[in-house]
Structures are given as C-alpha cells and as structure tokens.
N, C-alpha and C positions, 0 to 999 in steps of 0.2 A: 317443618321438614320438607325437603325438596321432593318434587315428583319422582325424580330418579331414585331417591332413597326409599320411597314407598313401593316402587315397582319390583316385580320379581318375574322370573322366567320359569315356565313349567313345560314338561314334555308330555304331549298327548299321543298315545298309540291308539289309532282309530282304524279298526278292521271292518271293512264292508264285505258284502257277499261277492263282489267282483274285484275289489282292489283294497290295498291297505296303505297306510301312510303313517309316518312319524313326523309330528309337527312340534315346533317350539313356539310357545305363546307367551308374549310379554304383556303383563297386566299391571296397571297402576292407575292413579287418578287421571281420567281422561284418556287412558291408553289401553288399547286392546289390539294387538297385532300378532298375526300368525306368520311363521316362516316354515315352508315345507322343507324338511330335512331329507326325507326319503319317501318315495312312492314306489309301490311294487304291485304286480298282479296277484290276485288270489284265484288260482285255477284249481278246480276240483280234479281228482284223478280217479278213473274207473279201473278197478282191479278185480278180475274174476266176477264181473257182473255187479260189484258193489261200488257205489260212488262215495269217495272219501274226501275230506279236507286234507291238504298237505300241511299239517299243523307244525311239523318240524321246519319246513321251508318258511312258514310264516314267522316262527320264532327266530330263525336265523336272520330274516330281514329286520325284525324288531331289534335284535342285537346290533346289526349293522347301522340301523338308524340311530340308536342310542349312542353308538361309538362316534357318529358324526355330529351329534348334538353339542351345543355349546357347553362349556364348563360353567359351574355356578348354578346349575338347575336347583330349584327349590324342591321339586318332587316329580314323579311320573304317575300318570293315570292311564288306564287301559279300558277301552270299550270295544264292543264288536256286535255282530248280529246275535240274535237270541236263539234259544231252544237247544242248540247242539252242545255236546259235552265230551270230555275224555274220562276214561275210567283208570284209576290207579290201583295197583296191588298193595299189599300190606307194607311193602318197602318203599312205596311212593313212586314206583315205576309205571310208565304208561303202558297199558295193556294192548293198545292198538290205536291206529289213527282214528280220530272221530269220524263217524259216518255223516255224510251230507244230508241235510233235511229233505233234499229232493230225491233221495234214494227211495227205491220201491219197497224197502223192507217193511214199511208201515202200511202198505196197501191192505185195506180191510181191517186193520187193527183198531182204528178209532171207532168204526161201526160196532165191532165186537165189545169194546169197553163201554160204549154208550148203552148197548143192550144189557150188559151185565150190571152196570151201576146206575143207569138212568140219567137222563140229561139234567133233571132237576137237581140231583145231588152234586153232579160235577160242576154245574154252573153256580149253584148256591155256595159251594165251597171255594172254588178258585176264581169265579167270575170271568173265565176266559172264553174267547171265541173258539168255536170248534174248528180246529185246523188239523189235518191228518198228521202233520209233522211235529206237533207239540211234544215236548219232552216226555210227558206222561205216556204217550203212545209209543214213542221210540223205546222207552224203558220196557214197556210191555212186550216189545219185539226183540229185546236184547238178551244176551247171555251175561248174567250178573254173578255167576258162580264164583269167579275169582276176584271180584271187585271189592276193594276196601273203601274207596272214596270216589265220589262223582264230583267233577269240577266242570262248570260251564266254561266256555272258551276263554273269556277274559280272566276268570279266576284261575284257570290252568296256567296261563302265561304268567300271571302274578305269582303263582306258586313256584314256577321255575325261576323267577327272578329273586324271590325272597325266601322260599321254603315254608311260607305260611299258607295254610289251606282255609278257605272260607267260601261263602256264597253271598255276593252283593245283592241287596234286596230288590232293586229294580229289575235285574235280570232273573232272579229267582221267581219273580212274580209271573214270568212268562212260561214257567215249566208245567203249570197245571197241578202242581203239588203243594203250592203255598196257599194257606187259608187266607183269603182276601179279607176276612172279617177280623182276625186277630193277628195277622202277620207272622204266623208260625207255620212250620211244615205240618201238613195235615196227616196225622197218624191214622185217621179214619180211612182216607183214600189209600195210603200205603198198605194198610192191613187188608183192605178189601181187594187190592190188586196183588197181594202177596209180594210186595216190593220191600227190600230190606231198608229200614229207616236208618241203619247205622252208616250207610254210604253217603248220606246227605250231610254236608259240613255245616258248622255254625254260620248263622247269618251275620252279615256286616252291613253297616249303613253307609250311604254315600257321604264322603267327607272324612271317614275314619281312616286312621293310619293302618295299612296292611302290614308293613314291615320294611326293613332296609335291604338293600341289595346283598345277595350272598357274596362271599369273598371271590368265588370264581367268576361271578358276573361283574364284580368290580374290576377284576383283572381284564375281563373280556371287553368291557366298554370304556375303561379308563376313567370312570366316575368313582367317587368315594362311597361312603356309607349313605347313599341317597335313598330317601324314603319313597316308597310306592304308596300312593293314596287311592282309596276307593272312590270312584266317581259313579255317575249313572252309567254302569257298565253295559247296560243295554243301550245300543247306539241311539235308539229313538228317545230314551230318557234324557240323554245328553243333548240331543238335538232340540227337544222341547224346552229344555232349560235355557237355550240360547235364542228362543223365539223373542223378537224385539217388541213384545206386547206392552202397551201402556195401561190396559185395563184387563179385567177377567173375561170380558165379553168378546172372546176371539175363538176362531177355529184354527186348526193347524193342519198342514199337510207336510209331513216329512217325506220328501219325494226322492227316491233313488231306485234301486232294484225293486223295492216295494214302495207303495204310497200308504203311509200310515195316517189316517184321516180321522180327526176327532176334536175333542175339547178337553180342557183341564178342569178337574173337579176336586172337591174336598173329600168326597166319599164315593164308594162304588155304587153302581146302579145294577141291582140284582133282580129286577122284575122279570116276570114271564115274557113280557113284550120285548125287553132287552135281549133275553136269551133267544127268542125266536128270530130277532133281527141279527143275531150272531155278532153282537158287539162284545168287546173285551174290556176288562178293567185291569190295567197294569200299573205298577208302581212308578211314581215320579219322584223328583227331588222334593224335599221338605214334606214328605208324607202325602203329596198330591196323588191323584189318580188320573192316569192317562186313559180316558174313556174313548175308545177308537175302534175302527175296523180296518183290517188289512185289505188293501186293494192291490192287485197284482203288480201294478207300477211299471217302471221303465224296463223291467225284465222283458216285456213284450218287444220293445225296440231293440234292446241289447241282443236278444237271441235272434231277431230278424236280421240285424246287421251282421252277426256272426255267420248266419246261413248264407248271406249274400257275399261274404268275403270282406266284410268291414269297409264298405264304401263311406264316403264323406257324409256324415250326418247333417251338419249345418246346411249343405247344399240340398239334401233331401227335404229337410224341414222348410227351407225357403220355397222349394217347388210345391210342397204339400200345402203351404199357406195360400198359394194362388188357386188351389182347387176348391170347388164347392164343398161346403161342410155338411155333415150329418147325412151323407149319402149311404155309406157302408158303416155298420156298427157291430160291435161284439160286446158280450158281457165279459169284462176282463177277469172276473172271478170264477169263470168256468174252470173246473179242475183240469180240463184238457190242456190248459195253457201252463200248468205247473212244471212238467218235466222239460228238460232240454230237448232240442230236436228241431225239426223243420217248422219254425213258428209261422212264416208266411203261408205255408200250405195249410196249417191248422186254422189260421185266420180266415183264409178264403173258404174253407169248408164250413166254418162256423157261420159266416155270412150267408152262405148258400142255404144252410139248414134253417136259418132264422128269416129267410125271405128277403135278404138285402143283396144288392149287387156285389159280386165278388170283385175285390180290388184287382185291376188288370196291370198295374205298374207298381214299381217300388214306392213312388211318391204317394200313390193312392193307398197303399198299405200303411204307410206312415200316417197319412191323414186319418185313416180309419182308427188307428191305434190312439192318436192324440185326441180325436173327437171322443172316442170311447172312454178314455181316462178322464177327460174333463167332465163327461156325463156321470161317470162313477163318483168323481169328487163331489159333484152337485148332490147326488142322491145320498151319499154317506154323510155329508155335512148336514143336510136337512134332517136326516134320521137322528144323528147325534144330538142336534139341538132339541128335537121333539122329545126324544127318550129321556134326556137328562134335565130338561127344563132350562138349559143354559142358552140364553140369547146370543147369537153370533152377529157382530157388527162388522167384523173384518176378518179376512182369512190370511194367515201367514203361511206362505209356501217356502219351505227351507230345504236345503240340500242341493244335490246336483241338478234336480229338476227345475230349480229356480233360474238356471241358465237357459232353459227352453222357453223362449219368448212366446212361441205359438201355444204351448201348453198353459202358460200363465195367463195369457190373454183369453183363451177359450174357457179356462176355469172361472175367471171373473164373469164372462158372459153366461156360462152355464149356471153358476150359483146365484147370479144377480147381486153379488157382493164384491166390494173392492178386494183385490188381492195384493198383498205386499210380498214381493219376491226377494228372498235373501234372508240371511247370509247363505252362501253356497256351502261353506265349511261349518255349518251349524253344529254338527256333532263334535268336531274337534274344539270349537269354541266353548260348548257346554262342558266338555271334559276339562278344559283349562280353567274355566270359571269356577267349577266345583272345587278344583284344587286350590284356586286362589282364595275362595271362601274359607277353606279349611286352614289356610295359612294366614288369615286375617287381612288379606289384601282387598277383598270385596266383602261388604257387610251382609248382603242377603240376596235373594232371588230377584226382587224388584230392582235393586241397584245393578245387579249383573245384567238384567235385560235392558235397562236404560243405557248401560255402557255399550251393549251391542247396537242399540238404535243410534247412538251418537257417533259410533266409530266405523260401522260397516256399510258397504255399498248396498242400498236397497232400491227397489224399483216398484212403483205403485201402478196397478192396472185397474181402471174403472170399468164396470160392466157396460155393455153396449146398449142395454135396455131391451134386448130381443129375447128375453127369458122364455117367452111362450114357445118358441121353436124347440128349445131344449126340453121343456116339459113334455111337448108332444113326442119328442124322440125317446124320452125315458118311458113314456107309456107304450110306444111301439116296441121297445125292447123288453117290456115287462118288468121294468125296475120301479115304476110308479104306477099307481092306479088312477 
C-alpha cells in the first residue's frame, strides 16, 4: 500500500492560556506535518471584579478554524490548559463563563481545605501538587446549587460539538478529585468536602471516540458526521506524548506560560518526601504518570512584555544574552508572581528583598527572568530524578520555550545535561498522534515519538561545564542546600 493511502489528516484544537490554534496534522509512514489553520488570542475578561475566560469567543474561533480546515478529516481532538471548568444546568445550558484560575476567589481556600482534610489524605488520594487554583479548591469556593454537570474546558467544547458529556482522564487527574491509586473519582474527598458527586461525568480514555458532530455543527463547519476523538486533553499530556525520546531516561520541560518539569513514570510517587517537595502525579498517555512540578514559566516574560507595551522580545533576549549572568535572581514560584499586573515592578521588589541587585533596564529584567527559570529547571529536574529514582540522561524542552535560544542554552548549563529543544508545537503534535493511533495510522507511543524525532526540527544544546556557578546560585536563592 502506498504511503499516501496509509496517511490521514486530523484536526487538533489546541488552547493555551494565552492563545489558541486549530491545526491540521498529516500523519503516515515517515510523515508528520502540521498546518496552522487558525490562530487566535485567548484573553481573559474581568467583570465586576471576577476574572473569566471568554469561552464562547474561544468556541466561535474553534468553529471558524474547523470551517477553514480541509475536507476529508479523519477526526478532531481537543486539548487545553487544566483545572478550569464550566457548569451546566439540567438542560445542558452553561450557567456562566468559566472563572479563570488566576482569579482571587480561591484566596485562602486551599489553606482551609488542607486544614480540614489534612495534607496526607489529600496527597495520598490525588497525588497532586498543592496549588491554590486546583479544581478541588475552585469547587470549594463555587456555588454549585444549580449545577447538574461539571465539564473541564476541553470536555465542554467537545460537548458543544457532539452533545456527549464526559471527563478525559489525563485532565481529570489535575482536578484533585481523581484517586490516583485506582483512577476513579474519589467519593471520600467529595463527601468530606460536601461536593455533589453527581455533577462529575463518566471518565473516558485518550484515544476513545467521544461522538460525531451534531447536525448544527455539521452545518456550521461544512464537515459531515466527523468523529471527535479524546486525546490527552490536558495540553501537557499531549505535549509529553510528542517528546522525541528514544529511551525512558529523559526529563522533560513543557515550556510555555508554565514550565512543567518532570519525568515519565509507570506508577505514582506518593511518599512524604514527594509531598513535601510539592510534586504532582498526573495522568499521561498509556497509563503513564507525569511526575512533575509546575514552575511559573514564560508567564513572567509575557506579563513583563505586556506591562512594557509589547516591545520586540527577540531584540531584548539578544541584549540580555550579552549581560553577565546570575546577577539578579528570583524564585519564579513565589505566589506574588501568579496574578496579572506590574511584573517588572514585582521582580525588582523581589530581588531587593532577597538581597540581589534590582534590574535597572528591560534587558536586565529579561536576563533575571531567564536565569531564574533555568535555575528553577535545574532544581526541579534534580528533585524529580532523586524522588522518583529515574535517572535523567537528556532533557527534552518542548513547546514555545524551545524557540528561546538563551533559555535552552542556560537550562543545559544549569542542569549539566544536554537539552534537546523542540518541537515547538509539541502539544498539537501529541494531539494529532493520539488521534492517529486511535485510527490505526500509528502503532504506539514509541513509534509516535520516533516519528517526531525523524520529522521535526530539533536543536541540541550541550552544557558548558560550569555547573558549579549554578549550584552556588541555587544555594544563594535558598533552592538547594
């Protein structure tokens, strides 16, 4: 059979925290190619003091992208950021725009829940990193009196496309309500928090068929009875599926608004030491565990650029690369950096409090951020390896951050490990490859990763051998002892 006859085209809807895209992916023997159909901003909206996602605007852009997609698609897959959700009433109508995870409504809620239930029970059950915006804490702050169904963002869009409600497992694993030991919704946690179990939909696996397009969506998009396929609907699950790793001894950094830094395992790590280090155990493709920790990521640069009026980032990075390194440092995971606002001002104040020189120029601020992210990558990779027992021989840095030459180079220097940067569109590729597996075009995860390695642009960075300076910087910042 010819290569062309084996190949198929899939649509990937990939929604990030700052932008969304609809991509068409062609997959076949020796073939893996993406075409961008539509890209659009994802801007939160503040109304009466509450920060919302513009979910209807996003859905409209998804429909526009599907309308422009080529005919003959094999299926559609949807992924997005984690933890946020929409509530439906008994008739399936949306009760209100999903609230943004950076909204202040969860201030103090995590601390209250941890006091009531205890860290040991929460971590032993869900295996999740303690983050104030996790779904479990959002629900504890929400009014659920009229809710009949809770749908995480990708599942909500899939519901609007097909009329089928469910919860894809990799994204469900980020809620804090999924029992990491048996893969079911935790009735114990729900009962203890007095949350209604009835609103949680049935779980579905990556690669399973969700349903076909509703008649009105067929008319809207011009496609026929096209199947929507469950993928790793948490964008990091899809990104890790597209890591071009040849062995299991790799670390990964899915680098965008957040840096998700960790290793891939066969079983969760639920030790007391892991809990104290605040590592998370999230679901991956084929029942794997994404053992990782969230690092604040390029949000620090994105919000700085917005504050400055969006100057040219490549020019600032080039100027920052010429400056001396490790002069000004921050802890990217300090909660003060989570909300939107004057990021450069907060960075300067943080440096001052920690005894580091305040960045005096935009380039110095950029250098501070990139140095600090590389240092956080080092610390988190070392912890992930030690806590899991998984040796790391190479680091795969995927996503938008793989285009940041300075960050990739400094991450190699800081970690003392080679860094393979790329692919940039790892999430969309993982989305497409999971669909291709479901349709028999790709045999398995190893074959999918080999296809990524053979077809995508990758760049390898070797460490400079000056790891001692980074170790000293980590000690100065209190990240290592």
